[in-house]
Structure formats: C-alpha cells, structure tokens
LUMKE-957212 format. One record per residue: residue number from 1; x, y, z of N, C-alpha, C in turn. Coordinates in pm, whole numbers. Layout:
# LUMKE-957212
    nr     n_px     n_py     n_pz    ca_px    ca_py    ca_pz     c_px     c_py     c_pz
   NUM        X        Y        Z        X        Y        Z        X        Y        Z
...
This chain:
# LUMKE-957212
    nr     n_px     n_py     n_pz    ca_px    ca_py    ca_pz     c_px     c_py     c_pz
     1   -20786    -7929    14923   -20836    -7942    14761   -20956    -7880    14777
     2   -20935    -7824    14636   -21125    -7826    14586   -21188    -7944    14523
     3   -21303    -8007    14561   -21398    -8062    14490   -21390    -8021    14314
     4   -21422    -8115    14245   -21427    -8141    14070   -21522    -8146    14077
     5   -21609    -7973    13996   -21717    -7965    13997   -21783    -8067    13846
     6   -21710    -8074    13796   -21808    -8197    13713   -21769    -8035    13567
     7   -21778    -7910    13577   -21872    -7761    13545   -21724    -7730    13467
     8   -21722    -7697    13313   -21645    -7627    13282   -21571    -7473    13384
     9   -21463    -7445    13352   -21482    -7336    13426   -21500    -7161    13365
    10   -21575    -7103    13411   -21689    -7009    13361   -21538    -6897    13263
    11   -21564    -6915    13120   -21497    -6857    13004   -21565    -6674    13011
    12   -21626    -6727    12991   -21683    -6527    13038   -21657    -6452    13136
    13   -21576    -6494    13251   -21517    -6377    13353   -21347    -6375    13297
    14   -21338    -6205    13263   -21232    -6172    13240   -21197    -6116    13373
    15   -21071    -6099    13415   -20968    -6060    13538   -21002    -6068    13636
    16   -21024    -6165    13606   -21109    -6274    13786   -21234    -6119    13846
    17   -21284    -6139    13778   -21426    -6064    13859   -21435    -6145    13997
    18   -21482    -6042    14108   -21451    -6084    14184   -21619    -6092    14294
    19   -21599    -6170    14358   -21732    -6192    14440   -21776    -6236    14547
    20   -21800    -6179    14646   -21808    -6183    14785   -21969    -6293    14836
    21   -21909    -6375    14904   -22037    -6472    14949   -22007    -6447    15115
    22   -22167    -6396    15165   -22217    -6384    15295   -22320    -6473    15325
    23   -22237    -6591    15432   -22227    -6701    15422   -22258    -6729    15587
    24   -22301    -6774    15666   -22272    -6806    15815   -22222    -6932    15841
    25   -22309    -7004    15794   -22303    -7106    15731   -22209    -7196    15716
    26   -22053    -7241    15754   -21925    -7247    15730   -21887    -7327    15660
    27   -21917    -7458    15645   -21907    -7518    15518   -21980    -7560    15384
    28   -22116    -7464    15426   -22181    -7370    15267   -22041    -7290    15174
    29   -22037    -7130    15335   -21913    -7088    15247   -21802    -7132    15243
    30   -21728    -7224    15255   -21667    -7311    15157   -21621    -7365    15035
    31   -21796    -7422    15043   -21800    -7557    14898   -21852    -7440    14834
    32   -21866    -7307    14830   -21891    -7188    14768   -21772    -7151    14731
    33   -21707    -7129    14834   -21573    -6999    14780   -21487    -7136    14688
    34   -21494    -7194    14762   -21377    -7356    14633   -21489    -7373    14533
    35   -21580    -7322    14414   -21688    -7362    14343   -21617    -7285    14274
    36   -21657    -7147    14374   -21646    -6997    14290   -21474    -7059    14167
    37   -21411    -6985    14291   -21195    -7004    14274   -21237    -7135    14157
    38   -21259    -7168    14155   -21232    -7318    13999   -21372    -7259    13901
    39   -21430    -7146    13901   -21432    -7097    13818   -21365    -6975    13789
    40   -21336    -6969    13826   -21168    -6838    13813   -21288    -6726    13856
    41   -21277    -6699    14012   -21351    -6595    14019   -21232    -6605    14130
    42   -21250    -6441    14143   -21176    -6340    14312   -21249    -6430    14432
    43   -21251    -6474    14499   -21384    -6514    14607   -21336    -6440    14744
    44   -21400    -6361    14773   -21378    -6348    14888   -21543    -6412    15022
    45   -21496    -6443    15157   -21661    -6506    15226   -21642    -6375    15366
    46   -21765    -6370    15373   -21735    -6307    15515   -21952    -6396    15632
    47   -21900    -6409    15724   -22009    -6487    15783   -22102    -6375    15886
    48   -22026    -6242    15831   -22151    -6127    15979   -22180    -6026    15860
    49   -22275    -5995    15845   -22329    -5864    15764   -22193    -5764    15857
    50   -22110    -5706    15876   -22074    -5572    15946   -21939    -5651    15816
    51   -21901    -5730    15858   -21751    -5769    15816   -21791    -5737    15651
    52   -21943    -5798    15601   -21945    -5779    15455   -21991    -5633    15390
    53   -21987    -5544    15472   -22046    -5389    15482   -21873    -5349    15386
    54   -21776    -5436    15543   -21686    -5388    15547   -21601    -5416    15389
    55   -21582    -5570    15371   -21507    -5606    15287   -21572    -5554    15170
    56   -21650    -5524    15091   -21781    -5430    15008   -21667    -5329    15012
    57   -21703    -5169    15092   -21610    -5096    15129   -21488    -5115    15077
    58   -21446    -5198    15088   -21278    -5237    15090   -21212    -5240    14940
    59   -21282    -5368    14904   -21249    -5466    14800   -21375    -5423    14648
    60   -21447    -5397    14633   -21529    -5335    14587   -21570    -5427    14488
    61   -21619    -5577    14548   -21697    -5673    14447   -21739    -5686    14335
    62   -21754    -5735    14209   -21830    -5691    14098   -21952    -5779    14149
    63   -21993    -5825    14244   -22120    -5899    14284   -22136    -5933    14419
    64   -22254    -5964    14513   -22237    -6062    14642   -22354    -6132    14646
    65   -22261    -6203    14674   -22411    -6333    14725   -22450    -6326    14895
    66   -22545    -6295    14874   -22604    -6288    15033   -22698    -6379    15081
    67   -22672    -6382    15200   -22716    -6515    15237   -22849    -6394    15349
    68   -23008    -6402    15400   -23051    -6289    15496   -23048    -6313    15602
    69   -23032    -6438    15625   -23050    -6531    15794   -22849    -6399    15834
    70   -22820    -6386    15915   -22705    -6325    15983   -22650    -6282    16139
    71   -22554    -6388    16144   -22566    -6354    16329   -22556    -6237    16389
    72   -22555    -6086    16328   -22564    -5980    16366   -22715    -5882    16327
    73   -22667    -5849    16201   -22760    -5786    16066   -22833    -5817    15963
    74   -22907    -5832    15982   -22947    -5942    15877   -22976    -5895    15715
    75   -23005    -6018    15584   -22940    -5893    15505   -22976    -5822    15428
    76   -23137    -5749    15513   -23181    -5676    15448   -23109    -5518    15512
    77   -23060    -5578    15579   -22962    -5420    15643   -22890    -5397    15569
    78   -22800    -5515    15577   -22679    -5511    15522   -22718    -5436    15313
    79   -22800    -5465    15241   -22856    -5454    15097   -22862    -5286    15158
    80   -22920    -5314    15288   -23014    -5131    15246   -22889    -5052    15297
    81   -22748    -5110    15413   -22704    -5004    15402   -22577    -4972    15317
    82   -22574    -5090    15209   -22500    -5060    15127   -22538    -4990    14964
    83   -22680    -4979    14995   -22716    -4881    14877   -22749    -4744    14920
    84   -22698    -4705    15002   -22739    -4552    15058   -22564    -4562    15063
    85   -22420    -4645    15047   -22320    -4520    14958   -22324    -4563    14841
    86   -22273    -4399    14780   -22247    -4428    14639   -22152    -4496    14569
    87   -22056    -4539    14635   -21953    -4660    14555   -21976    -4848    14593
    88   -22124    -4827    14597   -22202    -4958    14605   -22365    -4992    14572
    89   -22435    -4825    14569   -22551    -4847    14537   -22577    -4910    14473
    90   -22483    -4966    14292   -22584    -5051    14180   -22495    -5156    14156
    91   -22453    -5211    14290   -22325    -5316    14318   -22453    -5475    14282
    92   -22471    -5571    14203   -22557    -5654    14165   -22512    -5753    14339
    93   -22664    -5775    14368   -22659    -5836    14429   -22783    -5963    14426
    94   -22687    -6078    14477   -22836    -6183    14482   -22851    -6274    14617
    95   -22935    -6240    14693   -23015    -6278    14793   -22979    -6462    14807
    96   -22943    -6498    14906   -22921    -6673    14915   -23008    -6662    15052
    97   -23146    -6758    15043   -23167    -6801    15144   -23286    -6933    15174
    98   -23302    -6902    15293   -23429    -6998    15303   -23563    -6934    15294
    99   -23574    -6840    15304   -23717    -6801    15285   -23797    -6775    15162
   100   -23870    -6801    15161   -23953    -6882    14997   -24111    -6779    15047
   101   -24166    -6708    15159   -24292    -6638    15124   -24249    -6498    15001
   102   -24384    -6516    14976   -24362    -6393    14898   -24358    -6225    14908
   103   -24360    -6226    15114   -24322    -6159    15116   -24147    -6146    15091
   104   -24163    -6147    15175   -23971    -6191    15187   -23898    -6138    15091
   105   -23944    -6208    14911   -23913    -6154    14780   -23914    -6061    14790
   106   -24065    -6004    14791   -24103    -5875    14741   -24010    -5761    14771
   107   -23968    -5753    14989   -23831    -5714    15038   -23727    -5690    14965
   108   -23720    -5843    14945   -23520    -5792    14905   -23527    -5739    14768
   109   -23660    -5741    14633   -23621    -5679    14500   -23650    -5535    14577
   110   -23782    -5478    14693   -23733    -5358    14620   -23679    -5254    14722
   111   -23504    -5401    14778   -23427    -5319    14853   -23333    -5316    14682
   112   -23390    -5381    14604   -23292    -5361    14431   -23140    -5498    14447
   113   -23200    -5600    14526   -23105    -5664    14506   -23162    -5738    14329
   114   -23052    -5833    14266   -23101    -5903    14096   -23158    -5968    14083
   115   -23124    -6062    14194   -23228    -6192    14211   -23254    -6261    14345
   116   -23280    -6401    14340   -23280    -6440    14477   -23343    -6587    14468
   117   -23232    -6675    14513   -23205    -6844    14559   -23294    -6809    14663
   118   -23352    -6991    14649   -23379    -7089    14818   -23236    -7172    14794
   119   -23266    -7177    14941   -23209    -7307    14987   -23296    -7416    14987
   120   -23267    -7550    14971   -23155    -7598    14855   -23176    -7540    14754
   121   -23026    -7558    14706   -23015    -7449    14542   -22926    -7563    14461
   122   -22934    -7560    14368   -22847    -7594    14283   -22773    -7503    14232
   123   -22587    -7577    14263   -22498    -7540    14232   -22499    -7512    14130
   124   -22538    -7555    14012   -22545    -7543    13889   -22573    -7412    13807
   125   -22744    -7346    13889   -22802    -7268    13928   -22786    -7170    13948
   126   -22704    -7186    14054   -22656    -7045    14133   -22509    -6972    14020
   127   -22443    -7077    13947   -22346    -7005    13884   -22396    -6951    13799
   128   -22533    -6997    13754   -22580    -6887    13605   -22669    -6756    13640
   129   -22682    -6772    13745   -22746    -6689    13792   -22620    -6618    13779
   130   -22525    -6624    13890   -22424    -6494    13912   -22342    -6455    13768
   131   -22309    -6545    13702   -22304    -6470    13536   -22389    -6449    13506
   132   -22536    -6426    13433   -22607    -6355    13394   -22610    -6227    13509
   133   -22635    -6200    13580   -22631    -6110    13669   -22484    -6025    13636
   134   -22387    -6025    13621   -22263    -6036    13604   -22271    -5957    13468
   135   -22353    -6029    13439   -22365    -5998    13238   -22453    -5887    13171
   136   -22540    -5898    13266   -22639    -5744    13291   -22663    -5630    13318
   137   -22520    -5626    13439   -22439    -5497    13510   -22335    -5485    13382
   138   -22248    -5608    13366   -22193    -5508    13219   -22213    -5394    13106
   139   -22380    -5495    13091   -22464    -5419    12945   -22498    -5269    12970
   140   -22561    -5279    13112   -22602    -5166    13218   -22532    -5093    13152
   141   -22409    -5035    13221   -22313    -4925    13241   -22271    -4914    13026
   142   -22305    -4777    12973   -22221    -4765    12904   -22097    -4765    12864
   143   -21994    -4800    12805   -21853    -4771    12786   -21788    -4659    12744
   144   -21657    -4689    12807   -21604    -4563    12639   -21554    -4644    12551
   145   -21548    -4689    12459   -21503    -4775    12348   -21406    -4821    12321
   146   -21307    -4655    12366   -21102    -4758    12418   -21097    -4775    12478
   147   -21101    -4730    12626   -21094    -4759    12741   -21180    -4813    12811
   148   -21283    -4879    12738   -21372    -4935    12807   -21495    -4913    12973
   149   -21405    -4749    13011   -21438    -4706    13101   -21578    -4631    13101
   150   -21666    -4647    13262   -21828    -4542    13230   -21822    -4459    13216
   151   -21904    -4408    13056   -21900    -4256    13079   -22080    -4240    13050
   152   -22088    -4133    13031   -22222    -4083    12937   -22343    -4077    13137
   153   -22464    -4124    13080   -22538    -4132    13216   -22500    -4174    13263
   154   -22377    -4307    13320   -22371    -4363    13432   -22301    -4313    13480
   155   -22224    -4153    13409   -22107    -4100    13516   -22243    -4004    13594
   156   -22275    -3985    13552   -22380    -3858    13628   -22408    -3922    13735
   157   -22505    -4061    13633   -22549    -4105    13801   -22475    -4149    13967
   158   -22319    -4193    13929   -22275    -4200    13998   -22207    -4014    14087
   159   -22175    -3936    13990   -22235    -3778    14055   -22340    -3791    14144
   160   -22382    -3806    14091   -22577    -3765    14137   -22542    -3838    14271
   161   -22490    -3929    14313   -22488    -4077    14409   -22433    -3980    14493
   162   -22316    -3945    14462   -22262    -3832    14580   -22325    -3709    14630
   163   -22419    -3660    14580   -22445    -3575    14587   -22544    -3583    14709
   164   -22611    -3659    14647   -22718    -3692    14743   -22667    -3857    14846
   165   -22527    -3822    14889   -22517    -3891    14980   -22448    -3835    15103
   166   -22406    -3902    15226   -22324    -3745    15314   -22194    -3796    15319
   167   -22148    -3867    15272   -21947    -3923    15253   -21860    -3753    15230
   168   -21714    -3792    15255   -21682    -3712    15234   -21557    -3722    15108
   169   -21599    -3679    14979   -21565    -3681    14890   -21454    -3661    14805
   170   -21369    -3689    14754   -21297    -3622    14637   -21307    -3677    14502
   171   -21300    -3568    14389   -21310    -3572    14276   -21171    -3523    14194
   172   -21087    -3657    14113   -20984    -3520    14060   -21016    -3572    13900
   173   -20942    -3484    13854   -21007    -3494    13713   -20880    -3487    13613
   174   -20866    -3596    13525   -20730    -3567    13499   -20821    -3574    13326
   175   -20780    -3461    13233   -20749    -3445    13077   -20648    -3422    13020
   176   -20768    -3472    12829   -20597    -3473    12769   -20660    -3328    12652
   177   -20565    -3268    12678   -20609    -3137    12608   -20491    -3209    12462
   178   -20570    -3094    12397   -20503    -3098    12235   -20491    -3274    12149
   179   -20625    -3357    12184   -20661    -3494    12156   -20680    -3477    12010
   180   -20819    -3388    11997   -20838    -3372    11810   -20745    -3300    11726
   181   -20687    -3251    11758   -20519    -3159    11739   -20537    -3230    11618
   182   -20425    -3345    11772   -20343    -3473    11767   -20387    -3575    11630
   183   -20529    -3590    11652   -20578    -3701    11568   -20660    -3665    11445
   184   -20645    -3482    11414   -20622    -3485    11237   -20481    -3492    11160
   185   -20352    -3502    11220   -20232    -3513    11217   -20193    -3650    11180
   186   -20220    -3680    11300   -20203    -3854    11307   -20229    -3991    11246
   187   -20358    -3964    11276   -20529    -4026    11256   -20545    -4118    11365
   188   -20715    -4142    11386   -20747    -4215    11471   -20665    -4302    11568
   189   -20602    -4435    11518   -20513    -4534    11571   -20431    -4505    11690
   190   -20348    -4291    11633   -20206    -4345    11727   -20303    -4203    11855
   191   -20403    -4135    11863   -20559    -4061    11868   -20544    -4160    12039
   192   -20642    -4318    11953   -20690    -4368    12033   -20622    -4447    12136
   193   -20447    -4426    12096   -20374    -4480    12127   -20360    -4426    12263
   194   -20345    -4278    12262   -20350    -4211    12339   -20393    -4233    12492
   195   -20520    -4211    12481   -20611    -4255    12537   -20644    -4312    12590
   196   -20581    -4509    12578   -20579    -4601    12625   -20478    -4613    12736
   197   -20370    -4507    12703   -20265    -4538    12775   -20275    -4518    12860
   198   -20381    -4322    12841   -20371    -4231    13001   -20512    -4289    13051
   199   -20600    -4370    12984   -20707    -4431    13056   -20609    -4595    13133
   200   -20477    -4604    13093   -20419    -4780    13191   -20333    -4693    13293
   201   -20256    -4565    13263   -20174    -4509    13345   -20330    -4442    13540
   202   -20457    -4403    13431   -20536    -4388    13598   -20606    -4525    13697
   203   -20546    -4658    13568   -20594    -4697    13632   -20479    -4741    13712
   204   -20340    -4775    13683   -20294    -4833    13762   -20248    -4705    13855
   205   -20299    -4650    13888   -20255    -4545    14014   -20342    -4532    14029
   206   -20492    -4642    14048   -20621    -4648    14173   -20562    -4729    14222
   207   -20506    -4854    14156   -20456    -4981    14145   -20315    -4966    14258
   208   -20272    -4887    14228   -20128    -4862    14421   -20192    -4794    14510
   209   -20265    -4725    14459   -20326    -4605    14601   -20366    -4754    14738
   210   -20452    -4854    14633   -20556    -4894    14681   -20687    -4838    14720
   211   -20785    -4940    14807   -20864    -4860    14863   -20991    -4883    14733
   212   -21122    -4796    14752   -21205    -4834    14634   -21241    -4683    14582
   213   -21200    -4652    14485   -21203    -4557    14357   -21270    -4583    14181
   214   -21382    -4544    14187   -21427    -4553    14111   -21340    -4464    14017
   215   -21324    -4454    13828   -21298    -4503    13755   -21399    -4425    13673
   216   -21455    -4310    13581   -21535    -4285    13528   -21488    -4165    13394
   217   -21515    -4108    13260   -21591    -4080    13201   -21602    -3878    13225
   218   -21612    -3766    13242   -21702    -3683    13162   -21621    -3677    13132
   219   -21646    -3648    13046   -21650    -3647    12910   -21525    -3713    12810
   220   -21511    -3756    12677   -21473    -3856    12621   -21293    -3858    12610
   221   -21241    -3768    12664   -21133    -3662    12724   -21057    -3667    12790
   222   -21184    -3678    12897   -21152    -3650    12988   -21186    -3745    13198
   223   -21077    -3788    13265   -21076    -3882    13337   -21154    -3846    13544
   224   -21234    -3901    13575   -21238    -3829    13700   -21279    -3980    13793
   225   -21181    -3944    13868   -21134    -4099    14020   -21224    -4006    14120
   226   -21252    -4078    14158   -21329    -4093    14255   -21367    -4162    14382
   227   -21301    -4005    14457   -21225    -4166    14575   -21313    -4087    14704
   228   -21274    -4083    14879   -21200    -4039    14954   -21169    -3946    14977
   229   -21221    -3771    15038   -21121    -3728    15088   -20991    -3688    15116
   230   -21023    -3770    15236   -20805    -3767    15276   -20753    -3934    15197
   231   -20792    -3974    15075   -20679    -4038    14974   -20652    -3937    14855
   232   -20749    -3829    14809   -20742    -3715    14744   -20527    -3728    14713
   233   -20522    -3643    14819   -20373    -3616    14799   -20256    -3749    14708
   234   -20347    -3864    14757   -20161    -3970    14747   -20224    -4008    14597
   235   -20368    -4037    14559   -20394    -4012    14420   -20344    -3860    14306
   236   -20332    -3756    14370   -20259    -3734    14303   -20134    -3723    14285
   237   -20073    -3732    14422   -19902    -3765    14367   -19858    -3816    14324
   238   -19990    -4006    14265   -19919    -4058    14237   -19952    -4098    14072
   239   -20101    -3998    14037   -20073    -3924    13888   -19963    -3863    13853
   240   -19912    -3734    13937   -19818    -3617    13917   -19670    -3719    13890
   241   -19710    -3816    13971   -19574    -3916    13933   -19538    -3986    13792
   242   -19658    -4021    13697   -19677    -4109    13629   -19690    -3981    13467
   243   -19728    -3861    13524   -19727    -3725    13388   -19546    -3682    13372
   244   -19487    -3794    13473   -19323    -3719    13424   -19283    -3819    13296
   245   -19330    -3874    13270   -19304    -3974    13155   -19397    -3905    13077
   246   -19348    -3767    12979   -19425    -3676    12855   -19436    -3742    12835
   247   -19602    -3697    12801   -19714    -3727    12662   -19616    -3728    12498
   248   -19461    -3646    12491   -19453    -3575    12370   -19407    -3745    12329
   249   -19332    -3872    12386   -19317    -3922    12351   -19442    -4050    12274
   250   -19558    -3972    12267   -19648    -4040    12142   -19650    -4019    12006
   251   -19570    -3896    12003   -19550    -3801    11887   -19418    -3915    11823
   252   -19391    -3871    11650   -19320    -3975    11609   -19197    -3906    11636
   253   -19087    -4041    11568   -18930    -3949    11687   -18846    -3835    11612
   254   -18916    -3760    11479   -18922    -3714    11377   -18977    -3600    11432
   255   -19026    -3567    11487   -19103    -3444    11573   -19129    -3425    11706
   256   -19047    -3456    11769   -19018    -3506    11937   -18983    -3371    11961
   257   -18870    -3326    11871   -18804    -3267    11856   -18821    -3117    11916
   258   -18941    -3046    11844   -19032    -2959    11766   -19139    -2939    11925
   259   -19181    -3034    11996   -19306    -3074    12114   -19275    -2970    12196
   260   -19191    -2943    12261   -19143    -2930    12353   -19135    -2751    12363
   261   -19146    -2761    12235   -19134    -2582    12192   -19252    -2511    12089
   262   -19369    -2596    12048   -19482    -2610    11968   -19531    -2479    12181
   263   -19679    -2413    12172   -19768    -2361    12226   -19859    -2473    12337
   264   -19883    -2470    12450   -19988    -2486    12483   -20077    -2559    12377
   265   -20143    -2475    12274   -20276    -2524    12263   -20264    -2542    12150
   266   -20154    -2598    12133   -20127    -2693    11991   -20023    -2872    11958
   267   -20009    -2886    12173   -19994    -3022    12157   -20079    -3076    12233
   268   -20051    -3172    12249   -20143    -3308    12394   -20062    -3213    12519
   269   -20114    -3255    12531   -20100    -3138    12730   -20249    -3230    12825
   270   -20192    -3236    12984   -20218    -3307    13085   -20293    -3197    13152
   271   -20463    -3244    13140   -20459    -3081    13267   -20519    -3169    13394
   272   -20531    -3140    13528   -20581    -3113    13631   -20643    -3053    13739
   273   -20731    -3103    13820   -20803    -3002    13851   -20862    -3142    13958
   274   -20950    -3104    14053   -20984    -3168    14173   -21093    -3051    14260
   275   -21223    -3163    14343   -21290    -3074    14393   -21356    -3165    14418
   276   -21372    -3119    14603   -21411    -3172    14714   -21535    -3155    14773
   277   -21663    -3229    14910   -21687    -3252    14922   -21765    -3040    15047
   278   -21599    -3002    15072   -21654    -2895    15095   -21628    -2790    15004
   279   -21650    -2794    14901   -21667    -2714    14834   -21765    -2669    14796
   280   -21830    -2744    14880   -22009    -2759    14799   -22060    -2634    14859
   281   -22235    -2667    14857   -22340    -2720    14863   -22285    -2686    14657
   282   -22375    -2841    14548   -22348    -2787    14452   -22506    -2806    14434
   283   -22579    -2688    14280   -22643    -2719    14281   -22687    -2803    14169
   284   -22635    -2953    14199   -22648    -3045    14122   -22537    -3087    14059
   285   -22619    -3214    13953   -22430    -3253    13865   -22405    -3177    13768
   286   -22478    -3138    13672   -22430    -3009    13565   -22335    -2884    13618
   287   -22381    -2852    13769   -22329    -2712    13888   -22169    -2826    13942
   288   -22163    -2936    14016   -22067    -3029    13991   -21947    -3044    13855
   289   -22028    -3102    13784   -21916    -3094    13660   -21811    -2946    13665
   290   -21925    -2865    13686   -21913    -2729    13553   -21784    -2717    13654
   291   -21832    -2726    13836   -21686    -2707    13889   -21536    -2772    13867
   292   -21606    -2866    13879   -21450    -3017    13771   -21354    -2917    13695
   293   -21402    -2903    13593   -21384    -2853    13414   -21283    -2716    13535
   294   -21334    -2622    13556   -21310    -2524    13584   -21237    -2548    13640
   295   -21172    -2580    13770   -21047    -2666    13869   -20940    -2657    13768
   296   -20939    -2679    13619   -20854    -2816    13527   -20736    -2665    13490
   297   -20588    -2787    13493   -20511    -2643    13426   -20386    -2796    13387
   298   -20280    -2652    13359   -20187    -2769    13274   -20113    -2826    13385
   299   -20089    -2969    13359   -19975    -3024    13450   -19834    -2951    13401
   300   -19694    -2920    13455   -19618    -2902    13419   -19436    -2963    13462
   301   -19465    -3057    13438   -19324    -3125    13482   -19239    -3022    13552
   302   -19232    -3107    13717   -19125    -2992    13739   -19195    -2894    13797
   303   -19346    -2845    13828   -19357    -2732    13867   -19548    -2829    13944
   304   -19456    -2893    14048   -19592    -2928    14058   -19779    -2790    14187
   305   -19650    -2746    14169   -19787    -2607    14183   -19891    -2579    14125
   306   -19869    -2623    13992   -20016    -2558    13912   -20079    -2630    13901
   307   -20140    -2654    13987   -20263    -2760    14018   -20424    -2743    14028
   308   -20384    -2571    13978   -20594    -2584    13961   -20663    -2558    14070
   309   -20566    -2520    14189   -20626    -2485    14287   -20712    -2311    14299
C-alpha cells in the first residue's frame, strides 16, 4: 500500500511522464517508486547499471534519477554510455548519491547531468528537482505548434547524433503533400486538422510497433521516424496500413467525389521515403536530409511498390 505523502499529486505531469529510478538500496528504491507513482508518474526501477541502460533503451523514460554507486558499473559509466547513443544523449539525468566532494559533482556535470542531489535528501526537494528538470527539457526543444513534436534545430541535432554514432539506424519520412493548396481552399483550421491527424497516426504507429522510436518534423509537413534498421520494415508496414484510410475524408462531403479524379499535384497526398545507415556515409545533416527527401514517392492504396526505393 502506498504511503500518504502529504503533497498533492503533481498536476504538471501530463500523459504520465516516465521516470527511471536507478538505486541498489531496495528499500529506498521502493520508497521512491511509491512516492513518484502517487505524484502521477509512470515509474520503473533498476538496481544494476546494465539493467538501467537496457530499460532506458527499451522504454525511453523522460528522466532518470541515477545513483552513482551501483553493484556492477557505476553511475558515471551509465551516464557516459547513454550520452553516446542518439536516442538517449539528451535525456535528463539527476545524480542521487552520498558523494559530496566537489570533484564528484564536476565529473557528473561534465557528463551532462542536469542536477545533483546528495543523501540524505528531502523527498519534496527531489520532487521539485525532477519537475523542474522536465520543464526545462520541454522548453529546450522547439515544438511544432500543431503536433507538439520537435522540429527545427532539435531535429537537426538528432540527425547529427545519428551520423556521429555507430548504430544501425533507419529513417522513415511521411510527408503530407498538397497541404498549402488545401489550406487556401478550406482554411487554416481544416489544414491543421489534417496535420494533427497525421501526427496522431505516426504516434500510434510508433506505439504499436514498440521499442525506441523518435518522431520529429523534418519540415512542417514532413514527419521523420528514427528507429533501428531492424524495425524499419515493421514501422513502414504499420504506416501504410493506416494510410489505407484515405485522406479524401478530410474534404467536405460535397467535394469528395471529385477528389480521386484530381491530379496528384492538386489534392492531398501522402509521400513515403526511407533511408538507412547502409546508404551512407553522408556528408553532414543537410546531405542526409536531402537523401531522405529525394527518397519520397506517392503512396497509393493497394500499390505498395510505390515506395521511393
């Protein structure tokens, strides 16, 4: 049974922000799990550094509270290895430790931890530090005002991390063509509804496939899904299955009969393209983006061969 903590449930946490607590003191770990569960977080725990890395890659938590002293590898090594992977290199990490020396704090800050709290600690202070770290992380990443997905420099940085790393990555681009013309005819609200719906489709696809899939905007009308190469075909199959529900339903009922008769350039259409690490090397992020945009081709229901390969 969870203890009564006195503090109100954290009302700033939306869609159950995920927190990973890495602590080998099982009593303390259980206490923190119960506490943050009451605050409205989705909580996972690990007692070993290797388990922490595995859980982070599998579930991509929003923040990690990480003890330095662990039974296998220490918190510094956990942090160092997470910072070398593109999916985790910007994840907020708070060190939780008995170490108080200035050199220990500097070592953590050098690895990019966002905060540092020493034992014994005030549980409400830790709660506020976690909340503030999540707020800073959300403000640091520019988001599309319609879909709330990262865009601009944040997307370029993620692609740059791919090129700098050694993972077997795959990119799937889903683009909405004809949206500007649609906006001119039916207005901003209708066009935003289209973009929002496609963003939801992409998110649901990532949720169905599972694993660690990043979703970002390459351009305002372009969604890029960053995943491991082995998962790329499953992601693409799911996206194409969702595209079987035609975009013609975004048009007013009176206009739908003529939509499919219009040239592709004059109506809403979906373009799909993919690029993997095998097609490199790429001379920087602009070259990678150009290759991805060049790989796009129209998706036509019932014609899976139109894939931009």
